[in-house]
Each structure stands twice: as structure tokens, then as C-alpha cells.
ZALO-342715 format. One record per residue (C-alpha): residue number from 1; x, y, z. Coordinates in steps of 0.25 Angstrom, whole numbers, plus 2048, in hexadecimal, padded with zeros to 3 digits. Each point is the difference from the previous one (the first is absolute). Last residue first. Layout:
BEGIN
(r NUM (X Y Z))
...
END
This chain:
BEGIN
(r 537 (76D 7F4 944))
(r 536 (804 80E 805))
(r 535 (80E 7FE 7FB))
(r 534 (7FB 7FB 7F3))
(r 533 (7F7 80C 7FF))
(r 532 (80C 809 802))
(r 531 (808 7F8 7F5))
(r 530 (7F6 801 7F5))
(r 529 (7F7 7F5 7FD))
(r 528 (805 7F5 7F6))
(r 527 (7F9 7FF 7F3))
(r 526 (7F9 7F3 7FB))
(r 525 (806 7FA 7F3))
(r 524 (7F7 801 7F4))
(r 523 (808 80B 7F9))
(r 522 (80D 7F9 803))
(r 521 (7FB 7F3 7FB))
(r 520 (7FB 807 7F3))
(r 519 (80D 808 7FF))
(r 518 (808 7F3 801))
(r 517 (7F7 7F9 7F6))
(r 516 (802 80B 7F6))
(r 515 (80F 801 802))
(r 514 (801 7F1 7FD))
(r 513 (7F7 801 7F4))
(r 512 (809 80B 7FA))
(r 511 (80D 7F8 803))
(r 510 (7FA 7F4 7F9))
(r 509 (7FC 809 7F4))
(r 508 (80E 806 800))
(r 507 (806 7F2 800))
(r 506 (7F7 7FC 7F5))
(r 505 (803 80C 7F7))
(r 504 (80F 7FD 802))
(r 503 (7FE 7F2 7FC))
(r 502 (7F8 805 7F4))
(r 501 (80A 80A 7FC))
(r 500 (80C 7F6 801))
(r 499 (7F8 7F6 7F8))
(r 498 (7FD 80A 7F5))
(r 497 (80F 805 800))
(r 496 (804 7F1 7FE))
(r 495 (7F5 7FE 7F5))
(r 494 (804 80D 7F9))
(r 493 (80F 7FB 800))
(r 492 (7FC 7F3 7FB))
(r 491 (7F8 806 7F5))
(r 490 (80B 80A 7FC))
(r 489 (80A 7F4 800))
(r 488 (7F7 7F8 7F7))
(r 487 (7FE 80C 7F7))
(r 486 (80F 802 7FF))
(r 485 (802 7F2 7FD))
(r 484 (7F5 800 7F5))
(r 483 (806 80D 7FA))
(r 482 (80E 7F9 800))
(r 481 (7FA 7F4 7F9))
(r 480 (7F9 809 7F6))
(r 479 (80E 807 7FE))
(r 478 (806 7F2 7FD))
(r 477 (7F5 7FD 7F6))
(r 476 (801 80D 7F8))
(r 475 (80F 802 801))
(r 474 (808 804 80C))
(r 473 (807 80D 7FB))
(r 472 (7F7 806 7F5))
(r 471 (7F3 7FB 807))
(r 470 (805 807 80D))
(r 469 (804 80C 7F9))
(r 468 (7F2 801 7F9))
(r 467 (7F9 7FE 80E))
(r 466 (809 80A 807))
(r 465 (7FE 80B 7F5))
(r 464 (7F1 7FD 800))
(r 463 (7FE 802 80F))
(r 462 (808 80D 800))
(r 461 (7F8 805 7F5))
(r 460 (7F3 7FD 807))
(r 459 (805 807 80D))
(r 458 (7F8 80C 7FE))
(r 457 (7F4 7F9 7FA))
(r 456 (7FF 7F7 80D))
(r 455 (802 80D 808))
(r 454 (7F4 807 7F9))
(r 453 (7F7 7F4 802))
(r 452 (804 800 80F))
(r 451 (7FD 80F 801))
(r 450 (7F2 7FD 7FA))
(r 449 (7FD 7F6 80B))
(r 448 (805 80A 80A))
(r 447 (7F6 80A 7FD))
(r 446 (802 80E 7FA))
(r 445 (7FC 7FD 7F2))
(r 444 (7F2 7FA 805))
(r 443 (7FC 80E 805))
(r 442 (7F6 7FE 80C))
(r 441 (806 80B 809))
(r 440 (805 808 7F4))
(r 439 (7F4 80B 801))
(r 438 (805 80A 7F5))
(r 437 (7FA 7F8 7F5))
(r 436 (801 803 7F1))
(r 435 (80E 805 800))
(r 434 (806 7F6 80A))
(r 433 (7FB 7F5 7F8))
(r 432 (805 805 7F3))
(r 431 (80E 802 806))
(r 430 (800 7F2 805))
(r 429 (7FC 7FB 7F3))
(r 428 (80B 808 7F9))
(r 427 (80A 7FB 80A))
(r 426 (7FC 7F1 7FE))
(r 425 (803 802 7F1))
(r 424 (80D 806 804))
(r 423 (803 7F3 808))
(r 422 (7FB 7F7 7F4))
(r 421 (809 807 7F6))
(r 420 (80C 7FF 809))
(r 419 (7FE 7F1 802))
(r 418 (7FE 7FE 7F1))
(r 417 (80E 807 7FE))
(r 416 (806 7F6 80A))
(r 415 (7F9 7F4 7F9))
(r 414 (806 805 7F2))
(r 413 (80E 802 806))
(r 412 (7FF 7F2 806))
(r 411 (7FC 7FA 7F2))
(r 410 (80B 808 7F9))
(r 409 (80A 7FB 80A))
(r 408 (7FC 7F2 7FD))
(r 407 (801 802 7F1))
(r 406 (80F 803 802))
(r 405 (808 80B 7F9))
(r 404 (7F6 80B 805))
(r 403 (7FA 80A 7F6))
(r 402 (7F3 7F9 7FD))
(r 401 (7FB 80C 7F8))
(r 400 (7F1 7FD 801))
(r 399 (7FE 7FC 80E))
(r 398 (809 80A 806))
(r 397 (7FA 80C 7F7))
(r 396 (7F2 7FC 803))
(r 395 (803 7FF 810))
(r 394 (807 80E 7FF))
(r 393 (7F4 806 7F9))
(r 392 (7F6 7FA 80A))
(r 391 (809 805 80C))
(r 390 (800 80E 7FA))
(r 389 (7F1 800 7FD))
(r 388 (7FD 7FC 80F))
(r 387 (80A 80C 805))
(r 386 (7F9 809 7F6))
(r 385 (7F2 7FC 806))
(r 384 (805 802 80E))
(r 383 (806 80E 7FE))
(r 382 (7F4 804 7F8))
(r 381 (7F6 7FD 80B))
(r 380 (807 80A 809))
(r 379 (807 7FE 80D))
(r 378 (80D 805 7FA))
(r 377 (7FF 808 7F3))
(r 376 (80D 7F9 7FA))
(r 375 (80A 802 80B))
(r 374 (800 7F2 805))
(r 373 (800 7FB 7F2))
(r 372 (80E 805 7FE))
(r 371 (805 7F7 80B))
(r 370 (7FC 7F2 800))
(r 369 (7F9 7FD 7F3))
(r 368 (808 80A 7F8))
(r 367 (80E 7FC 806))
(r 366 (7FD 7F1 7FE))
(r 365 (7FC 802 7F2))
(r 364 (80C 808 7FD))
(r 363 (809 7F6 805))
(r 362 (7FA 7F5 7F8))
(r 361 (7FF 808 7F4))
(r 360 (80F 803 801))
(r 359 (803 7F1 803))
(r 358 (7FA 7FD 7F2))
(r 357 (80B 807 7F9))
(r 356 (808 7F3 7FD))
(r 355 (7F3 7FA 7FB))
(r 354 (807 7FA 7F3))
(r 353 (80B 7F9 809))
(r 352 (7F5 7FA 808))
(r 351 (7FE 804 80F))
(r 350 (805 7FA 80D))
(r 349 (80E 804 7FF))
(r 348 (7FD 80E 7FC))
(r 347 (801 809 80D))
(r 346 (808 7F7 809))
(r 345 (80B 7FD 7F5))
(r 344 (804 80F 7FF))
(r 343 (80E 7FE 807))
(r 342 (802 7F3 7F8))
(r 341 (7FE 806 7F3))
(r 340 (80F 801 7FC))
(r 339 (801 7F1 802))
(r 338 (7F8 7FD 7F3))
(r 337 (7FD 7F1 800))
(r 336 (7F2 802 806))
(r 335 (7FD 809 7F4))
(r 334 (805 7F7 7F5))
(r 333 (7F8 7F4 806))
(r 332 (7F4 808 801))
(r 331 (801 805 7F2))
(r 330 (800 7F1 7FB))
(r 329 (7F4 7FD 809))
(r 328 (7F8 80C 7FB))
(r 327 (803 7FB 7F1))
(r 326 (7FB 7F2 804))
(r 325 (7F3 807 806))
(r 324 (7FE 808 7F3))
(r 323 (802 7F4 7F7))
(r 322 (7F5 7F9 808))
(r 321 (7F7 80C 7FF))
(r 320 (802 800 7F1))
(r 319 (7FE 7F1 7FF))
(r 318 (7F3 801 808))
(r 317 (7FB 80C 7F7))
(r 316 (804 7F8 7F3))
(r 315 (7F9 7F4 806))
(r 314 (7F3 808 803))
(r 313 (800 805 7F2))
(r 312 (803 7F2 7FA))
(r 311 (7F4 7FB 807))
(r 310 (7F6 80B 7FC))
(r 309 (805 7FF 7F2))
(r 308 (7FF 7F1 800))
(r 307 (7F2 801 805))
(r 306 (7FC 80B 7F7))
(r 305 (804 7F8 7F3))
(r 304 (804 80A 7F5))
(r 303 (80E 7FE 803))
(r 302 (80B 80A 7FD))
(r 301 (80F 7FD 7FC))
(r 300 (80A 808 807))
(r 299 (80D 7F7 7FE))
(r 298 (7FE 7FB 80F))
(r 297 (7F2 7FC 7FD))
(r 296 (804 7F9 7F3))
(r 295 (80B 7F8 807))
(r 294 (7F7 7FC 80C))
(r 293 (7F3 7FC 7F8))
(r 292 (805 7F2 7FE))
(r 291 (801 7FC 80E))
(r 290 (805 808 80D))
(r 289 (7FE 80D 805))
(r 288 (807 80B 808))
(r 287 (80E 7FC 7FF))
(r 286 (809 80B 805))
(r 285 (80A 805 7F6))
(r 284 (7F7 80C 7FD))
(r 283 (803 806 80E))
(r 282 (80F 801 7FD))
(r 281 (80B 7F8 806))
(r 280 (80C 809 805))
(r 279 (80B 801 7F7))
(r 278 (7FE 80E 7FE))
(r 277 (804 803 80E))
(r 276 (7F5 804 80A))
(r 275 (7FF 80F 804))
(r 274 (800 802 80F))
(r 273 (7F5 805 809))
(r 272 (807 803 80D))
(r 271 (80D 802 7F9))
(r 270 (7FB 80A 7F5))
(r 269 (7F7 806 80A))
(r 268 (80B 804 809))
(r 267 (7FE 80F 7FF))
(r 266 (7F1 7FE 800))
(r 265 (801 7F8 80D))
(r 264 (808 80B 807))
(r 263 (7F8 80B 7FB))
(r 262 (7F3 7FA 805))
(r 261 (806 7FD 80E))
(r 260 (805 80F 801))
(r 259 (7F2 805 7FC))
(r 258 (7F9 7F7 80A))
(r 257 (80A 804 80B))
(r 256 (7FF 80F 7FD))
(r 255 (7F1 801 7FF))
(r 254 (7FC 7F8 80C))
(r 253 (80C 803 809))
(r 252 (809 80C 7FC))
(r 251 (7F5 809 7FA))
(r 250 (7F7 7FE 80B))
(r 249 (80B 802 80A))
(r 248 (803 80E 7FA))
(r 247 (7F1 803 801))
(r 246 (801 7FC 80F))
(r 245 (80C 809 802))
(r 244 (7F9 80C 7F8))
(r 243 (7F3 7FE 808))
(r 242 (806 800 80E))
(r 241 (800 80F 802))
(r 240 (7F1 801 7FC))
(r 239 (7FC 7F6 80A))
(r 238 (808 808 80B))
(r 237 (7F9 80D 7FC))
(r 236 (7F2 7F9 802))
(r 235 (7F6 800 7F5))
(r 234 (800 7F1 7FE))
(r 233 (7FD 7FE 80F))
(r 232 (806 7F4 807))
(r 231 (7F8 7FA 80A))
(r 230 (7F8 7F8 7F6))
(r 229 (80C 7F7 7FD))
(r 228 (800 7F8 7F3))
(r 227 (7F4 809 7FA))
(r 226 (808 80C 802))
(r 225 (7F7 80C 806))
(r 224 (7F7 80B 7F9))
(r 223 (7F6 806 80A))
(r 222 (7F5 807 7F9))
(r 221 (7FF 80B 7F5))
(r 220 (7F7 809 809))
(r 219 (809 7FF 80C))
(r 218 (7FB 802 80E))
(r 217 (7F5 7F6 7FF))
(r 216 (809 7F5 7FA))
(r 215 (7FB 7F5 7F6))
(r 214 (80A 7F6 7FC))
(r 213 (80A 800 7F5))
(r 212 (809 7F4 7FC))
(r 211 (80E 802 7FB))
(r 210 (809 7F6 7F8))
(r 209 (80D 806 7FD))
(r 208 (807 7F8 80B))
(r 207 (7F9 7F4 7FB))
(r 206 (80B 800 7F5))
(r 205 (80B 7FF 80A))
(r 204 (7FA 7F5 808))
(r 203 (7FB 7F8 7F5))
(r 202 (80D 800 7F8))
(r 201 (807 7FB 80D))
(r 200 (7F6 7F5 801))
(r 199 (801 7FC 7F1))
(r 198 (810 801 800))
(r 197 (802 7F7 80C))
(r 196 (7FF 7F2 7F9))
(r 195 (807 804 7F3))
(r 194 (80B 808 807))
(r 193 (803 7F4 809))
(r 192 (801 7F7 7F4))
(r 191 (808 809 7F8))
(r 190 (80A 802 80B))
(r 189 (801 7F1 802))
(r 188 (803 7FE 7F1))
(r 187 (80A 80B 800))
(r 186 (808 7FB 80C))
(r 185 (800 7F2 7FA))
(r 184 (804 805 7F2))
(r 183 (80B 809 806))
(r 182 (806 7F5 809))
(r 181 (800 7F6 7F4))
(r 180 (807 80B 7F7))
(r 179 (80A 802 80C))
(r 178 (803 7F1 801))
(r 177 (802 7FF 7F1))
(r 176 (80A 80B 800))
(r 175 (808 7F9 80A))
(r 174 (804 803 80E))
(r 173 (7F2 803 806))
(r 172 (7FD 7F3 807))
(r 171 (80B 801 80B))
(r 170 (7F7 7FD 80B))
(r 169 (802 80E 806))
(r 168 (7FD 806 7F2))
(r 167 (7F3 7F7 7FF))
(r 166 (7FC 805 80E))
(r 165 (803 80F 7FC))
(r 164 (7F8 7FF 7F3))
(r 163 (7F4 7FB 807))
(r 162 (801 80A 80B))
(r 161 (802 80B 7F6))
(r 160 (7F4 7FC 7F8))
(r 159 (7F7 7FE 80C))
(r 158 (804 80E 806))
(r 157 (7FD 807 7F2))
(r 156 (7F3 7F9 7FD))
(r 155 (7FA 802 80E))
(r 154 (805 80F 801))
(r 153 (7FA 803 7F2))
(r 152 (7F3 7F9 803))
(r 151 (7FF 808 80E))
(r 150 (801 80E 7FA))
(r 149 (7F2 801 7FA))
(r 148 (7F8 7F9 80B))
(r 147 (808 807 80B))
(r 146 (7FD 80E 7FA))
(r 145 (7F1 7FC 7FF))
(r 144 (800 7FB 80E))
(r 143 (806 80E 805))
(r 142 (7F6 807 7F8))
(r 141 (7F4 7F8 806))
(r 140 (806 802 80E))
(r 139 (808 7F6 807))
(r 138 (800 804 80F))
(r 137 (809 7F4 803))
(r 136 (7F6 7F7 808))
(r 135 (7F3 806 7FC))
(r 134 (803 801 7F1))
(r 133 (807 7F3 800))
(r 132 (7F4 7F9 806))
(r 131 (7F7 807 7F6))
(r 130 (809 7FC 7F5))
(r 129 (7FF 7F1 803))
(r 128 (80D 7F8 7FF))
(r 127 (7FF 7F7 7F4))
(r 126 (803 80A 7F6))
(r 125 (808 7F8 7F6))
(r 124 (7F6 802 7F5))
(r 123 (7FD 7F2 7FF))
(r 122 (7FE 7FE 80F))
(r 121 (7F7 80D 801))
(r 120 (7F8 7FC 7F5))
(r 119 (7FE 7F2 806))
(r 118 (7FB 806 80D))
(r 117 (7F7 80A 7F9))
(r 116 (7FA 7F5 7F8))
(r 115 (7FD 7F7 80C))
(r 114 (7FA 80B 808))
(r 113 (7F8 806 7F4))
(r 112 (7FA 7F2 7FD))
(r 111 (7FC 7FD 80E))
(r 110 (7FA 80D 802))
(r 109 (7F7 7FF 7F3))
(r 108 (803 80B 7F6))
(r 107 (7F9 80D 803))
(r 106 (805 809 7F5))
(r 105 (806 80E 803))
(r 104 (80E 7FA 800))
(r 103 (7FF 7FB 7F2))
(r 102 (80F 801 7FD))
(r 101 (803 7FA 80E))
(r 100 (7F6 7F5 800))
(r 99 (805 7FD 7F2))
(r 98 (80F 800 803))
(r 97 (7FF 7F1 804))
(r 96 (7FC 7FC 7F1))
(r 95 (80C 808 7FB))
(r 94 (80A 7F9 809))
(r 93 (7FA 7F3 7FE))
(r 92 (802 801 7F1))
(r 91 (80E 804 801))
(r 90 (803 7F5 80A))
(r 89 (7F8 7F5 7F8))
(r 88 (808 803 7F3))
(r 87 (80D 801 808))
(r 86 (7FE 7F2 806))
(r 85 (7FB 7FA 7F3))
(r 84 (80E 804 7FA))
(r 83 (808 7FB 80C))
(r 82 (7F9 7F3 801))
(r 81 (803 7FD 7F1))
(r 80 (80E 805 801))
(r 79 (802 7F7 80D))
(r 78 (7FA 7F4 7FA))
(r 77 (808 801 7F3))
(r 76 (80D 802 809))
(r 75 (7FC 7F4 809))
(r 74 (7FD 7F7 7F4))
(r 73 (80D 804 7F9))
(r 72 (808 7FD 80D))
(r 71 (7F8 7F2 801))
(r 70 (804 7FD 7F2))
(r 69 (80E 804 802))
(r 68 (801 7F8 80D))
(r 67 (7FA 7F4 7F8))
(r 66 (80A 801 7F5))
(r 65 (80B 801 80A))
(r 64 (7FB 7F3 807))
(r 63 (7FF 7F9 7F2))
(r 62 (80E 804 7FD))
(r 61 (805 7FB 80D))
(r 60 (7F9 7F3 7FE))
(r 59 (806 7FE 7F2))
(r 58 (80E 803 805))
(r 57 (7FE 7F6 80B))
(r 56 (7FB 7F6 7F6))
(r 55 (80B 802 7F7))
(r 54 (80A 7FF 80B))
(r 53 (7FA 7F3 804))
(r 52 (800 7FB 7F2))
(r 51 (80F 803 7FE))
(r 50 (804 7FA 80D))
(r 49 (7FB 7F2 7FD))
(r 48 (808 7FF 7F2))
(r 47 (80C 805 807))
(r 46 (7FF 7F5 80B))
(r 45 (7FE 7F6 7F5))
(r 44 (80C 805 7F9))
(r 43 (808 800 80D))
(r 42 (7FC 7F2 802))
(r 41 (804 7FC 7F2))
(r 40 (80D 806 802))
(r 39 (803 7F9 80D))
(r 38 (7FC 7F3 7F9))
(r 37 (809 802 7F5))
(r 36 (80C 804 80A))
(r 35 (7FD 7F3 807))
(r 34 (800 7F8 7F4))
(r 33 (80D 806 7FB))
(r 32 (806 7FD 80E))
(r 31 (7FC 7F2 7FF))
(r 30 (805 7FF 7F2))
(r 29 (80E 805 805))
(r 28 (800 7F6 80B))
(r 27 (7FD 7F5 7F7))
(r 26 (80B 805 7F6))
(r 25 (80A 800 80C))
(r 24 (7FC 7F2 805))
(r 23 (801 7FA 7F2))
(r 22 (80E 807 7FE))
(r 21 (805 7FB 80D))
(r 20 (7FB 7F2 7FD))
(r 19 (807 800 7F3))
(r 18 (80D 805 806))
(r 17 (7FF 7F5 80A))
(r 16 (7FE 7F5 7F5))
(r 15 (80B 806 7F8))
(r 14 (809 7FF 80C))
(r 13 (7FD 7F2 803))
(r 12 (802 7FC 7F2))
(r 11 (80D 806 7FF))
(r 10 (804 7F9 80E))
(r 9 (7FC 7F3 7FB))
(r 8 (807 801 7F3))
(r 7 (80D 804 807))
(r 6 (7FF 7F4 809))
(r 5 (7FF 7F7 7F4))
(r 4 (80C 806 7FA))
(r 3 (808 7FE 80C))
(r 2 (7FB 7F1 801))
(r 1 (804 7FE 7F2))
END
């Protein structure tokens, strides 16, 4: 019995021990499971926290990229607008600055003549005075003519070779795209240089054939000399030898460049003024009216009411104009997307697709007013009147056609043409004053006040371009703030200058007063007797 009792106690002890071990193992396992679950919950929370952070960073990066793209488009648009206005102002200023040279017999105010001569020399790339070159290097009229006609070829050739060599050295001529880009850049710069220098070169070669005749006692027919250089006789042997060369340059520059440009634009007319696809919206799709009359009007019904007829005729004109503008925008997108026109972009980029030949009119206008007009009965009333008529005709064409893409550019061009009209009208007034009164000592047109008025007119297109560009870039309110700051800065500068001038005047008056007092004292001081009398005394 005792043995059985001991066996039962041992069995119960072992069972209890096994139970305790199992309980502890299950508890440990449960604890590990809880720890794993907590770890997974923590990782899930961390992932949830990381996802919004990454999305916020991506959103911020996308917003920054969008801001950069908007700033880039704004800068590109501003650059195109400023470039278009700059070309308009440069070409108009070049023609206006040549008036004192074309009408060389008219007595413009000295202030206006000096300013226009300086501006004309800069825009014609002849900053160095020809008189100084003539004295320093014995540059005669014929040598200067040779230099003027050959220099453009040398400048364009050297500039193009230098640009290509720099790109080749930097490894930017490896692909076909790099070569096309280099070709377009070289062509753009060459056309800019030619457009700026062509009027002055044409004026030099055309005025070679302009001879004026003076009375000569030894010759019944008088003395015939070149108007551009009165020391060159039109009857000399050297002048006759140079005639074939100068005639060739006339064919090359004013005639050849203009015809070449016209041929290039006409050959690319299908790309410059592309035809829209058939899926483009028609002009009839534009909503021109509203109400119960719309369906009948679009079907062609007539109305007896005069008010309705007038209203709907105006609405139709407005709809047609709107459709034309939308068609021009569609053509503009097609033209700008054509990479084959990049080389000629300088010529047509500012004009509407339908006005792709307008650059020929612009170039012809400049050549006529600055070159051809100089040999059209020089010094006569016909020359001045024809110049005024040409300026008025170009003003009407610019205002009526509106050939530019942007309305702002058309406004600047109209101001520039009005500037030319006013200057040529002043030339007519000066000619009339010179013809009726030979005593010019009291002539109002030679005074400094009239010169200031002409200079204000001369720089009016520049002021209009700056004002419109400022409004376009800053906005109305911001631009007014800029003008106020500029006005305040100018007032402060004038105040500082005024104070400096006043203080300097006070110092000069004080010095003058001191000198006057010293002189008075010296004048009233008793004179010392000579040395001999002093010895006797």
C-alpha cells in the first residue's frame, strides 16, 4: 500500500510539473506573438507616416517644376516681345536718323543734326568718323567706298567661322541637330547684320551717282561734283573707272539682297502661310448672336427692322474678324513648329502668316527713304515732298494692315511711322522757311527749342516701346509703382545735384567776396617809396 501511495504521489508531481511547463511555454509564446503584433503595428504606422511625406515631397517638387516652367515661358515671351519692339525701333530710328544726311541742304537745328548723325553712325556701324580716318590713313572717297562694300562680307565670314570653330572645339557639332542649330544661329545673326547695314551701304553706293553742278567761270556747263564728296569731280577719269564696280555693288546690295529675300520667302510660302486641315473650325461656327433670331439669321433670313439689320451686320463682321484671328493663331502654331524655317526666323517671326511678304515692303521702305530719296532731285522741293508722301503712305499701310502678331507691336510701329511723318513735315517747313527768307539769323527752325521738339519726336518710338514693354511685363499697377520709384529717385538725384550746385555757388561767391575785399585793401594801402628814397630818408 505504501508503494502504491508513493507511485501515485510521484505521478501527480510529474503531471503538475508538466502542466506548469506547458503553461509557461504557452505564456511565452503568447508574449512573443504580442510582441510581433506590436512590431507589425509599429511598422504599419511608420509606413502610413512615410507615404504622406513622400507624396508631399513629390507635390512640392512638381509645384517647383511648374513654377520654373511658368517663369521660363514668361521670360521667353518677354524676350520675344522686347526683341520685336527693339527691331521696330531700330529700323525706324535708322531711317529717322538719316534725314539730316538725305536732306543735306536743309538747315536743321544743330542739336538735332549732331544727335541724328551720332545715332546714324552707331546704327550703321561707322562709329569712327570718316574725316579722322581720312586724315590718319589717307582714306580717300574711293577707298572708303571700297571698305564699306567689302567689310560686310569680311565681318559675316569671320563671325561665322569663329562661331563654328568655338562650337567645334566644345564638341557641339557632333550630331545633325547641333549642325542645324549652328546653321540657324549663324543665319539669324547674318540677317540681323545685313538688315542693319544695308540702308547705309545702299546710301553710299547709290549717292555715288548723285552729282551736283556749280557755276564755273572756265566751263560753260559748270563744275559737276559728287554730292557725297565735293572734292570728287564727276567728269574725272578715276570716277569713270569706278563706275562699273559701284554699279555692281548696287546690283549686289540694294537690288540683290531684296530680290533674294523675296525669292526665299516666296519659295517657302506654303510653310510660312500653311493651309489649315479640313477639320479646322469654320467661320460660320462662331456664335454671332443669341435669341430667337439666331437660327433664322444663320439660315439666311432677312429682317426688315433696320436696327436688327445694323446689329447683325456688325455681329457678322465681328464674327468674321474673330474667325480670321483664330485662323492666324492656328497657322502660327504650324509655322513655329516647322524646324526647316529656323534659318529665316529673323525675317518673318514678328509678322502674321498671311503677311509673310510684308518684310519686303519694310525693307523697300527703308531703302527708299534712306537711300533712293538722296538722289531724287537733291535739294529741291520735290525731294522733300516725295519723302513726306512716302512716310505718310507707309504710316497708312502699317495702321491699316496690322501685319504684326501682337497688337502692342502694331502700336509701336504706328508710333514709329508717325514719328517719321512729323520729322519729314518739319523738313518741309524748314525748306519753305529757307526759300522765303535768306536771312536765317531770326529763323525759328534753327533755334534750340525747335531742336528739342524734334529730339522728343525722334525718341517717341523708343519711349512708346519702353512704356508698352513695362506694362506688359510688370502690369499696370506694378508699372505705376516702378514709375513712382523712378520719379522719386530722379527727384532725390536732382535735389542732391541742386544742393551740390548751391553749395559750390556759395563757395564761389565767398571766394569772390574775399578777393574783392583783398583787392580793396591793397588798393587803399599806402605805397612804399623806392629804395633810393628810403636810404635818403
